[in-house]
C-alpha positions as CSV (number, residue, x, y, z in Angstrom):
1,G,90.4,-0.9,7.2
2,V,88.1,0.6,4.9
3,K,84.6,1.3,6.0
4,I,81.6,1.1,3.2
5,E,78.1,2.4,3.7
6,N,75.5,0.9,1.7
7,K,72.6,3.1,0.4
8,V,70.5,1.7,3.1
9,G,72.7,2.7,6.3
10,S,74.6,-0.7,7.0
11,T,78.0,-0.4,7.5
12,H,80.7,-2.7,6.2
13,E,84.7,-2.5,7.0
14,V,87.4,-4.4,5.2
15,D,90.3,-5.0,6.7
16,L,93.5,-4.7,4.1
17,G,96.3,-5.0,7.3
18,N,100.0,-4.0,6.2
19,T,100.3,-5.7,3.1
20,A,100.6,-4.5,-0.6
21,S,100.9,-7.0,-2.2
22,I,99.0,-7.0,-5.7
23,E,97.7,-10.4,-4.5
24,D,96.6,-9.0,-1.4
25,H,94.9,-5.8,-3.3
26,N,93.0,-7.6,-5.4
27,T,91.9,-10.0,-2.4
28,A,90.7,-6.9,-0.8
29,L,88.7,-5.1,-4.3
30,A,87.2,-8.6,-4.6
31,E,85.8,-8.2,-0.4
32,L,85.1,-4.6,-1.5
33,E,82.8,-5.7,-5.2
34,D,81.1,-8.2,-2.6
35,H,80.1,-5.8,0.0
36,F,79.1,-3.4,-2.8
37,D,76.7,-6.7,-4.2
38,E,75.5,-6.9,-0.8
39,A,74.9,-3.2,-0.4
40,A,72.9,-3.5,-3.7
41,R,70.8,-6.1,-3.2
42,L,70.1,-4.8,0.6
43,S,69.0,-1.3,-0.9
44,A,66.5,-3.5,-4.0
45,E,64.9,-5.5,-0.6
46,E,64.5,-2.5,0.9
47,T,63.4,-0.7,-2.0
48,S,60.8,-3.6,-3.1
49,E,59.5,-3.6,0.9
50,V,58.9,0.4,0.3
51,D,57.2,-0.4,-2.7
52,D,55.0,-2.9,-1.9
53,R,53.7,-1.1,1.2
54,T,53.3,1.8,-1.2
55,E,51.1,-0.2,-3.9
56,E,49.1,-1.5,-0.5
57,G,48.5,2.1,0.4
58,C,47.4,2.6,-2.9
59,K,45.2,0.3,-3.3
60,Q,43.5,0.7,0.0
61,L,42.9,4.6,-1.6
62,E,41.5,3.2,-5.0
63,D,39.3,0.7,-2.5
64,L,38.2,3.8,-0.1
65,Y,37.4,5.6,-3.6
66,Q,35.3,2.6,-5.2
67,Y,33.7,2.4,-1.9
68,E,32.3,5.9,-1.6
69,G,31.5,6.0,-5.5
70,G,29.7,2.8,-5.0
71,E,27.9,4.0,-2.1
72,E,26.7,7.1,-4.2
73,E,26.2,4.7,-7.1
74,N,23.5,2.4,-4.8
75,S,22.2,5.6,-3.8
76,T,21.0,6.6,-6.7
77,K,20.2,3.1,-7.9
78,S,18.0,2.7,-4.7
79,K,16.5,6.1,-5.6
80,A,15.6,5.1,-8.9
81,R,14.1,2.0,-8.1
82,D,11.8,3.7,-5.5
83,I,10.9,6.1,-8.0
84,F,10.1,3.1,-10.1
85,W,8.0,1.3,-7.7
86,L,6.0,4.8,-6.9
87,V,5.0,5.6,-10.4
88,L,4.1,1.8,-10.9
89,C,1.6,1.7,-7.9
90,F,0.2,5.2,-9.0
91,V,-0.9,4.2,-12.0
92,G,-1.6,0.5,-10.9
93,I,-4.0,1.7,-8.2
94,M,-5.2,4.5,-10.5
95,F,-5.8,2.3,-13.8
96,S,-7.5,-0.9,-11.5
97,F,-9.6,1.2,-9.9
98,V,-10.9,4.1,-12.0
99,L,-11.2,0.7,-14.6
100,Y,-13.1,-1.0,-11.9
101,G,-15.9,2.2,-11.5
102,L,-16.2,2.8,-15.5
103,L,-16.8,-1.2,-15.7
104,L,-19.4,-0.9,-13.1
105,E,-21.3,2.0,-14.3
106,Y,-21.2,0.1,-17.5
107,A,-22.8,-2.9,-15.9
108,T,-25.3,-0.7,-14.3
109,S,-26.5,1.7,-16.7
110,G,-28.6,1.8,-19.8
111,G,-31.4,-0.2,-18.5
112,K,-28.9,-3.2,-17.5
113,K,-29.6,-4.5,-13.8
114,L,-26.7,-6.2,-12.4
115,H,-27.7,-9.1,-9.9
116,E,-25.9,-8.5,-6.5
117,L,-25.0,-11.5,-5.2
118,S,-24.0,-13.3,-8.8
119,F,-21.5,-10.3,-8.7
120,L,-20.4,-10.9,-5.1
121,F,-20.2,-14.7,-6.0
122,V,-17.9,-13.9,-8.7
123,T,-15.8,-10.9,-7.9
124,S,-15.1,-12.3,-4.1
125,A,-13.9,-15.6,-5.6
126,L,-11.3,-14.0,-7.8
127,Y,-10.2,-11.6,-4.8
128,T,-10.2,-15.2,-2.6
129,T,-7.5,-16.7,-5.5
130,T,-5.5,-13.5,-5.4
131,A,-5.4,-13.2,-1.5
132,A,-4.3,-17.0,-1.7
133,A,-1.7,-16.0,-3.8
134,G,-0.1,-13.4,-2.1
135,R,-0.4,-15.2,1.3
136,Y,1.7,-17.9,0.0
137,V,4.1,-15.6,-2.3
138,R,4.6,-13.7,1.2
139,D,4.6,-17.3,3.4
140,E,2.7,-15.5,5.7
141,T,1.3,-17.9,9.2
142,P,-2.4,-18.4,9.4
143,T,-4.1,-16.6,11.9
144,S,-5.7,-18.1,15.2
145,I,-8.8,-15.8,14.9
146,P,-12.0,-18.3,15.1
147,P,-13.8,-18.7,11.4
148,A,-16.4,-17.4,13.3
149,R,-15.3,-14.2,13.5
150,F,-14.5,-14.1,9.7
151,A,-18.0,-15.1,9.4
152,V,-19.3,-11.5,11.0
153,L,-16.5,-9.8,9.5
154,G,-17.6,-11.4,5.8
155,F,-21.3,-10.6,6.3
156,T,-20.9,-6.6,7.3
157,S,-18.2,-7.1,4.4
158,M,-21.2,-8.4,2.2
159,G,-24.1,-5.9,3.0
160,S,-21.8,-3.1,2.4
161,T,-20.9,-4.2,-1.4
162,F,-24.5,-5.4,-1.8
163,C,-26.4,-2.1,-0.6
164,S,-23.2,0.0,-2.7
165,V,-24.0,-2.0,-5.7
166,R,-28.0,-2.3,-5.5
167,S,-27.8,1.7,-5.2
168,L,-26.3,2.1,-8.6
169,R,-30.1,0.9,-9.8
170,Y,-31.3,4.5,-8.5
171,V,-28.4,6.6,-8.8
172,I,-25.7,7.7,-10.5
173,Y,-21.8,6.2,-10.2
174,P,-20.2,9.6,-9.3
175,I,-23.4,9.9,-6.4
176,Q,-21.8,6.4,-5.0
177,V,-18.3,7.9,-5.0
178,L,-19.1,11.4,-3.1
179,A,-21.1,9.3,-0.8
180,K,-18.5,6.9,0.3
181,S,-16.9,10.0,1.7
182,C,-19.7,10.0,4.4
183,K,-18.6,7.7,6.0
184,P,-17.6,9.4,9.3
185,V,-21.4,10.4,9.6
186,P,-22.7,6.6,10.6
187,V,-19.5,6.4,12.7
188,M,-20.0,9.5,14.7
189,I,-23.8,9.2,15.3
190,I,-23.2,5.9,17.2
191,G,-19.8,7.5,18.9
192,A,-22.1,10.3,19.9
193,M,-25.0,8.0,21.1
194,M,-22.2,6.2,23.1
195,G,-20.7,9.4,24.7
196,K,-17.6,9.6,22.6
197,K,-16.3,13.6,22.1
198,Y,-15.2,14.6,18.3
199,P,-13.1,17.6,18.0
200,L,-15.2,20.9,16.5
201,R,-13.1,20.5,12.7
202,K,-14.5,16.6,12.7
203,Y,-18.5,18.1,13.0
204,I,-17.5,20.9,10.5
205,N,-15.5,18.7,8.1
206,V,-18.6,15.6,8.0
207,F,-21.3,19.2,7.5
208,L,-19.5,20.2,4.5
209,I,-18.9,16.8,2.8
210,V,-22.8,15.9,3.8
211,T,-23.8,19.4,2.4
212,G,-22.1,18.7,-1.4
213,V,-23.2,15.2,-1.7
214,A,-27.0,16.9,-0.7
215,M,-26.1,19.5,-3.3
216,F,-25.2,17.2,-6.0
217,T,-28.0,15.0,-5.6
218,G,-30.7,16.9,-5.1
219,G,-29.2,20.1,-7.7
220,G,-29.8,18.1,-11.0
221,S,-32.6,16.9,-13.2
222,N,-30.8,14.2,-14.2
223,G,-30.3,12.2,-11.1
224,K,-29.5,8.7,-12.3
225,K,-28.4,8.4,-16.1
226,S,-28.2,10.8,-18.9
227,N,-31.4,9.9,-20.3
228,Q,-32.7,11.0,-16.7
229,E,-34.2,7.5,-16.2
230,I,-35.2,8.9,-12.6
231,D,-36.0,12.3,-11.3
232,S,-33.5,13.7,-9.1
233,A,-36.3,13.9,-6.2
234,S,-38.2,11.0,-6.9
235,P,-38.6,8.5,-4.3
236,S,-36.1,5.8,-5.9
237,Q,-33.8,7.8,-5.9
238,I,-33.8,9.1,-2.0
239,F,-34.2,5.1,-2.0
240,G,-30.8,4.9,-3.2
241,V,-29.3,7.4,-1.0
242,I,-30.7,5.6,2.2
243,L,-29.0,1.9,0.7
244,L,-26.0,4.2,0.3
245,F,-26.8,5.1,4.2
246,I,-27.3,1.6,5.1
247,S,-23.6,0.8,3.1
248,L,-21.7,3.2,5.1
249,C,-23.6,1.9,8.7
250,F,-22.2,-2.0,7.2
251,D,-18.8,-0.4,6.0
252,G,-18.5,1.1,9.8
253,G,-19.0,-1.8,11.3
254,T,-16.6,-4.0,9.5
255,G,-13.9,-1.7,10.2
256,A,-14.6,-1.1,13.7
257,Y,-14.9,-5.0,14.8
258,E,-11.9,-5.4,12.2
259,D,-10.1,-3.3,14.7
260,K,-11.3,-5.1,17.7
261,L,-10.5,-8.1,16.0
262,M,-6.8,-6.9,15.1
263,S,-5.8,-5.3,18.4
264,V,-5.4,-8.7,20.3
265,H,-5.1,-11.2,17.0
266,S,-1.6,-11.1,14.8
267,V,-3.1,-11.7,11.0
268,G,-1.2,-10.6,7.8
269,P,-2.8,-8.3,5.4
270,F,-3.4,-11.0,2.5
271,D,-4.2,-13.5,5.2
272,L,-7.1,-10.9,6.5
273,M,-8.3,-10.4,2.7
274,Y,-8.4,-14.2,2.2
275,N,-10.4,-15.1,4.9
276,I,-13.1,-12.1,4.9
277,Q,-13.4,-12.8,0.8
278,L,-13.8,-16.3,1.5
279,G,-16.5,-15.8,3.8
280,K,-18.2,-13.8,1.0
281,T,-18.0,-16.4,-1.3
282,I,-19.2,-18.9,0.9
283,L,-22.3,-15.9,2.2
284,A,-23.0,-15.2,-1.7
285,G,-22.8,-19.3,-2.6
286,I,-25.2,-20.3,-0.2
287,G,-27.3,-17.2,-0.9
288,L,-27.7,-18.0,-4.5
289,L,-28.9,-21.6,-3.0
290,V,-31.6,-20.6,-0.5
291,L,-33.1,-18.0,-2.7
292,N,-33.5,-20.1,-5.5
293,Q,-31.6,-17.6,-7.4
294,V,-28.5,-20.3,-9.4
295,H,-30.4,-19.9,-12.3
296,L,-29.9,-16.4,-12.2
297,F,-26.2,-16.8,-11.7
298,M,-26.2,-19.0,-14.8
299,Q,-28.0,-15.9,-16.9
300,M,-25.7,-13.4,-15.4
301,C,-22.7,-15.6,-16.5
302,Q,-23.9,-15.7,-19.7
303,D,-25.3,-12.2,-20.7
304,M,-21.9,-10.9,-18.9
305,G,-19.4,-13.1,-17.6
306,F,-16.5,-11.3,-19.1
307,L,-17.7,-8.3,-17.5
308,L,-17.7,-9.9,-13.8
309,V,-14.1,-11.7,-14.6
310,A,-13.1,-8.1,-15.5
311,L,-14.4,-6.2,-12.4
312,G,-12.9,-9.1,-10.1
313,F,-9.6,-9.1,-11.5
314,S,-9.4,-5.2,-11.8
315,G,-10.7,-5.1,-8.0
316,A,-8.1,-7.4,-6.9
317,L,-5.3,-6.1,-8.8
318,G,-6.0,-2.6,-6.8
319,Q,-5.6,-4.3,-3.7
320,V,-2.5,-5.7,-4.9
321,F,-1.2,-2.2,-5.6
322,I,-2.6,-1.0,-2.3
323,F,-0.4,-3.6,-0.2
324,V,2.5,-2.6,-2.2
325,T,2.3,1.1,-1.7
326,I,1.7,0.7,2.0
327,A,4.5,-1.7,2.6
328,K,7.0,0.3,0.3
329,F,5.6,3.7,1.3
330,G,3.6,4.1,4.0
331,A,0.0,5.0,4.1
332,L,0.2,8.8,3.8
333,T,1.3,8.0,0.5
334,C,-1.5,5.4,-0.3
335,S,-3.8,8.3,1.1
336,I,-2.6,11.2,-1.1
337,I,-3.2,8.2,-4.1
338,G,-6.5,7.2,-3.2
339,L,-7.8,11.0,-2.8
340,A,-6.3,11.6,-6.6
341,R,-8.0,8.5,-7.6
342,K,-11.6,9.9,-6.3
343,V,-11.6,12.4,-8.2
344,V,-10.0,10.7,-11.4
345,T,-13.1,8.3,-11.2
346,L,-15.5,11.3,-10.3
347,V,-14.2,12.8,-13.8
348,A,-13.7,10.2,-15.5
349,S,-17.6,9.2,-15.1
350,I,-18.6,12.4,-15.7
351,Y,-16.9,12.4,-19.5
352,F,-17.6,8.8,-20.4
353,Y,-21.1,8.5,-19.6
354,G,-22.0,12.0,-20.4
355,H,-23.2,13.4,-16.6
356,H,-23.9,16.9,-17.6
357,L,-23.6,18.8,-14.1
358,N,-25.6,22.0,-13.4
359,P,-24.0,25.1,-11.6
360,L,-25.2,24.2,-8.0
361,Q,-24.1,20.2,-8.7
362,F,-20.8,21.3,-9.8
363,V,-20.3,23.6,-6.5
364,G,-21.4,20.6,-4.5
365,L,-19.0,18.9,-6.2
366,M,-16.5,21.1,-5.7
367,I,-17.0,21.4,-1.5
368,C,-16.8,17.4,-1.4
369,I,-13.5,17.4,-3.0
370,L,-12.5,20.5,-0.3
371,S,-13.8,18.4,2.4
372,M,-11.7,15.3,1.4
373,V,-8.7,17.4,1.2
374,M,-9.4,18.8,4.6
375,E,-9.5,15.9,5.8
376,F,-6.7,14.4,4.4
377,V,-4.9,17.4,5.7
378,F,-5.9,17.2,9.3
379,K,-5.1,13.4,9.1
380,S,-1.3,14.0,7.8
381,Q,-0.6,17.0,10.4
382,K,-1.9,14.8,13.1
383,G,0.4,12.1,11.7
384,T,-0.7,8.2,10.7
385,Q,-2.4,6.3,12.8
386,P,-1.4,2.3,12.8
387,G,-3.7,0.3,10.4
388,H,-5.5,-2.7,11.0
389,G,-3.0,-5.4,11.7
390,S,0.0,-2.7,12.5
391,R,-0.2,-3.8,15.5
392,D,2.7,-6.3,16.4
393,V,0.5,-8.5,19.4
394,K,0.9,-12.1,20.4
395,P,-0.6,-12.9,23.2
396,K,-1.6,-16.4,24.5
397,Q,-4.5,-17.8,23.0
398,K,-6.3,-18.7,25.8
399,Q,-6.2,-15.2,27.0
400,E,-7.3,-13.6,23.3
401,L,-10.8,-14.2,23.5
402,R,-10.9,-12.4,26.8
403,E,-9.0,-9.2,25.8
404,E,-11.0,-9.1,22.3
405,D,-14.2,-8.9,24.3
406,K,-12.8,-5.7,26.5
407,R,-11.9,-3.9,23.6
408,P,-14.2,-0.8,22.4
409,M,-15.2,-1.1,18.6
410,L,-14.8,2.6,17.8
411,D,-11.6,3.5,19.7
412,N,-10.0,4.7,16.1
413,M,-12.6,4.7,13.7
414,D,-12.9,7.9,13.1
415,D,-9.4,7.9,11.9
416,K,-10.3,5.1,9.3
417,E,-13.3,6.8,7.1
418,G,-11.0,6.7,4.0
419,E,-10.3,2.9,3.6
420,G,-13.7,1.6,2.3
421,D,-11.9,0.6,-0.6
422,V,-9.1,-1.6,1.6
423,E,-9.9,-5.1,1.8
424,L,-6.3,-5.7,3.0
425,A,-5.3,-4.8,6.4
426,P,-2.5,-2.4,6.0
427,T,0.9,-3.2,7.1
428,K,4.2,-1.8,8.8
429,P,6.4,0.0,6.1
430,L,9.3,-2.3,4.4
431,T,12.7,-0.9,5.6
């Protein structure tokens, strides 16, 4: 017999026997050809299987490289999106609040007197509308906090805004901006009266900011407007400073009571803004009716209706950008932008409205800015504290009011002195 081994290792045997006839040889050759064909076919199938496996492996390798490359590409796109949102939030906050400040100073300068209740009614109504839209878009669940609690928050917030705007009849806008940085003063006074202890650096920082504001307020002869309407040492300017202090007390009370509510109730940021601003709108409307000042409201709408709407929209837009910043980048980033915004607002006010500073006022301004930077550095080293509403607590409604009454009101207020412009409950960063 003849053994034939094909290319894939299979062995085939052909038995030729003892015949030697041509016919037998032809038959044997035909069998050989058949086996060669079979060997070739088997070889092709094996080769095809190898090719298939090779192709599959190559495809997996290609997919792996594509996945790694795609991951890098996605990471690059994610960084680009973050940069875009950060720039947008920075520009949005700066534009909104700097514009708000310039418009507010314009509405209270040059002998113009802004009617505070009309201002509150229009701007709070626009804030309420914006918050309602934000609450709807985010599908926030309505809070279980009783309306009476929001009425208290609305009253204290309204008192803060009323006194702050009223003070601009007696002091220039930069003094108001700097005085807002003195928010820890009433908080620390009340806290000390209640036996609370504060670190030494807190007292030093408060001393610096108060000294700077005092130097800036009393250091020049043009304490009101550039036309020297009111002398810096006049009783009227002192009254303006007193109004700012009262505004800070209301502001501190708002934050303290809000903290107390947020510690036991669950509430969304736009839901909180909506309820507080709705309360302010209702209270301002009642004030216009009770004090018989509806005609003044109509006159204000006639004289500067567009200005009031612009103030409301710019402030509301700024609140939305604050929410986006906190949600995407955290409270620390928002604090950095807020600090930059205060400095830019001061510079813009001094530049556009011609507030000429003498050396003493300039030194006072620098001390105030240094104090704000120091406070920011201390807070960033300590770590950002949870904001209002950041605690995810959902107790039973029957226990909520009892728990709320047990909460002290000044527990965390010493870490929240920079939030005077924020109408939203800070939220957790998005992950």
